[in-house]
N, C-alpha and C positions, 0 to 999 in steps of 0.2 A: 110444642109439647116437650116436656122434659126428657132428657136422655135416659133417666132412670125408668121411665115408662116405656119409651119406644125401643130402647136397647141400641140406638144409633148414636154414635159419637165419632166425629171426624174433625180433625184440625189440620189445616195445610200450613205446617210450621216451615218457615223459611229462615235459612242462615245465609245472610248476605256475605259476599266477599268482593275482592277487587274484580273478579271475573263474572260473578253472579250477583247482579244488583239491578234495580229498576231502571237505571240509566242504560245498561247494556242489554237488558231483557225486559222490554216494556210490560209484558203481561205476567211477570214473575208472581205477583200476588193473586192472580186470578185462579190459580190452581190448574190442574190438568184436565179435569172434567168430572162429570157425574153422569152415570148411565142408569137407566131404568129398563129392566128386562126380566123375563121369567127365566132365571138361570137354571132352575132344577125341574122345569116342566111340571109344576104343580098348579098352574093356572093363576098364580099370584105374582105381581110385579115386585121384583127384588131391586136392590140399590147397590151400585158400585161407585165408590169415591176413589179418584186418583189424585195424586199431588205431584208437585215438581220435585220435592225432596223427601217425601214420606212414602211409606209403603201403601200399596193399594189395599182398600178394605171393601169387602163384600158383605152385605147384610141380606139374609133370607127373610122374606116376609112370612110371619107366622099368623097373620090375621089380627084383627082388633088393634091395629096400629102398633103392633109389637114385631120386632125383628131380632134375629140372632146373627152375631158376627160369624161368618164362615169364610174368611179370607183365603184359606187354603184351597177353596174351590176355584179361585182364579189365579193362584200363584204360577201355574204352568203357562198362563197366557201372558204374553209380553205387552201389557197395556200400561206400563208405568208412566209414560209420557202423555198419553191421550187415550180417549175411549170413543168408540163408535158402536152403537147397538143397532141391529137390524133384525126385523122379524122375518122368519122364513115360514111360509105356510105350506 
């Protein structure tokens, strides 16, 4: 689906250097991770994208395949390098 419809747009932009390149960091272009979790306890699964050199982006699920970017929701959580989601009942 098009990002104009879903509201989701994420790009893992990489700037290579002598120290940061695919030869010294094999998984550089894989990104840091994608998490699916209900971040705001509304019963809908939300999405978090993390990247190696880009800011973390969180998208709240509004239903009907639409989301709203709410990255400030996760700014205080240090998940810039990886993400793990776990459900607590």
